[in-house]
C-alpha positions in Angstrom: 101.7 103.2 118.2 102.8 99.9 115.7 106.0 99.0 117.0 108.1 96.6 114.2 110.0 94.0 116.1 113.9 93.2 114.7 115.8 89.8 116.2 118.9 88.2 115.4 121.7 89.7 116.7 125.0 88.4 118.1 128.9 88.2 117.8 130.1 87.3 114.9 133.8 86.4 113.4 134.5 88.8 110.5 133.5 86.1 107.9 130.5 84.8 109.2 126.7 85.9 108.8 123.7 86.7 110.6 120.1 86.9 109.0 117.9 89.5 111.0 114.6 89.7 111.0 112.0 93.0 111.1 108.2 91.9 112.3 105.6 93.3 113.6 101.7 92.2 114.5 100.1 95.9 114.1 100.0 96.4 110.6 100.9 94.2 107.5 104.4 94.5 106.1 104.1 93.5 102.8 101.7 97.2 102.3 105.1 98.8 102.6 108.4 100.2 101.2 110.8 98.3 104.0 114.6 99.5 105.1 117.6 98.5 107.2 119.5 101.2 108.4 122.5 100.1 110.5 124.1 102.5 113.9 127.7 102.2 114.3 129.0 102.8 117.5 129.6 106.9 117.5 128.2 107.1 113.8 125.4 108.6 112.6 122.1 105.9 111.3 123.1 105.1 108.0 121.0 103.0 105.0 122.0 100.0 104.4 119.1 98.6 102.1 115.1 98.7 101.2 113.0 96.2 99.5 109.2 97.4 97.9 105.9 95.6 98.1 106.8 94.2 94.9 109.8 92.8 96.1 111.8 95.7 93.5 115.4 95.8 95.8 118.1 99.4 96.2 121.8 98.0 97.8 124.4 100.7 99.3 127.7 100.0 97.4 129.0 98.9 100.4 126.8 96.2 101.5 126.1 95.6 97.4 127.3 91.3 97.2 126.7 90.4 100.5 123.7 91.8 102.6 119.8 90.0 100.3 117.2 91.5 102.1 113.9 89.6 101.4 110.2 89.5 102.4 108.1 87.2 103.3 104.6 88.3 103.2 102.7 84.9 105.1 104.9 85.3 107.9 104.4 89.4 107.8 109.2 89.2 108.0 111.8 90.8 106.7 114.8 89.9 106.6 118.4 91.1 106.3 120.7 88.7 105.3 124.4 89.6 105.7 127.2 87.5 104.4 131.2 87.5 104.2 130.5 90.4 107.5 133.2 92.6 108.3 134.1 94.7 111.8 133.5 97.4 110.0 129.3 95.6 109.8 129.2 96.1 113.9 126.3 98.4 114.7 122.4 97.8 115.8 120.5 97.6 113.1 117.0 98.3 112.6 114.0 97.7 110.6 111.5 100.6 109.6 108.5 101.3 107.4 109.8 103.9 105.2 108.0 107.5 105.7 105.7 105.9 108.2 108.2 106.8 111.2 107.8 103.2 112.3 111.5 102.1 113.9 112.2 99.0 115.7 114.4 99.0 119.2 117.6 97.8 117.0 119.0 94.9 117.2 123.3 94.3 117.9 125.4 92.9 115.3 128.9 92.9 116.9 131.8 91.5 114.3 134.9 90.5 116.1 137.2 87.3 116.9 
């Protein structure tokens, strides 16, 4: 069973930054469109951003200009750089290889004073 592993979450104040990482040991992430989702408390999981093997990117409007997705194929890792965080960004962040059915366990991000 392929497992994606997210890390980098934590507690941050509004306006702060965090960088999340997603990696896997069983597959080469460079072969997949990779995406980040989040699930806020009491809400459905929502798509945030994706990156293709050719490094084309796609963002939801509400994270454009604040979040950046990238990939380091040598490290088999996909990143989500999050800047200017807001309280509404609080939630559990998940990475997935699009259309694979593979998801990580998530990493929790809390934006609070």
